[in-house]
Legacy VTK file of the C-alpha trace (Angstrom):
# vtk DataFile Version 3.0
C-alpha trace
ASCII
DATASET POLYDATA
POINTS 67 float
94.703 93.506 103.503
95.772 97.297 103.772
92.815 98.801 106.159
93.079 102.888 106.507
91.774 104.017 109.840
91.961 107.339 111.447
95.276 106.406 113.407
96.963 103.520 110.773
97.126 105.006 107.111
99.799 103.010 105.790
96.899 101.379 102.926
97.631 105.299 101.833
101.177 105.222 101.066
100.937 101.651 99.264
98.291 103.006 96.708
100.209 106.292 96.204
103.166 104.205 96.315
101.631 101.832 93.428
100.471 104.617 91.476
103.785 106.457 91.296
105.916 103.484 90.661
103.750 102.339 87.771
103.743 106.061 86.292
107.969 105.785 86.512
107.933 102.340 84.731
105.768 103.716 81.912
107.964 107.181 81.528
110.877 104.953 81.547
109.842 102.617 78.859
108.382 105.388 76.610
112.109 106.636 76.936
114.032 103.749 76.099
111.352 102.956 73.045
111.770 106.762 71.557
115.896 106.653 72.215
116.148 103.312 70.680
113.823 104.184 67.846
115.189 107.806 67.170
119.117 107.449 67.939
119.311 103.502 68.250
121.915 104.783 71.277
122.129 105.042 74.593
123.289 108.092 76.559
124.874 108.590 80.398
121.271 110.423 81.226
119.773 106.993 79.876
122.102 104.932 82.305
121.085 107.356 85.253
117.385 107.194 84.902
117.510 103.791 84.593
119.746 103.557 87.767
117.044 105.462 89.246
114.110 103.954 88.146
115.775 100.557 89.440
116.505 102.082 92.974
112.812 103.460 93.057
111.748 100.325 92.412
113.887 98.519 95.329
112.983 101.193 97.812
109.348 100.641 97.246
109.733 96.754 97.631
111.406 97.539 100.668
108.549 100.000 102.260
105.642 97.149 100.705
107.180 94.195 102.347
107.126 96.553 105.562
103.898 96.420 105.675
LINES 1 68
67 0 1 2 3 4 5 6 7 8 9 10 11 12 13 14 15 16 17 18 19 20 21 22 23 24 25 26 27 28 29 30 31 32 33 34 35 36 37 38 39 40 41 42 43 44 45 46 47 48 49 50 51 52 53 54 55 56 57 58 59 60 61 62 63 64 65 66
């Protein structure tokens, strides 16, 4: 599927992107869980974090489809 050769290292981009996207989503979910259990309200920083997570997911999906 995604082979890694000396001339084409596209598979590395996909593997690293999947690992980092999983980490990003996990951190965002933990943040939201903590916000709802501790404060029960969201602030402007939470919306900024959510927007950044959505944009990062969309960007990775575009890169993933390009390969």
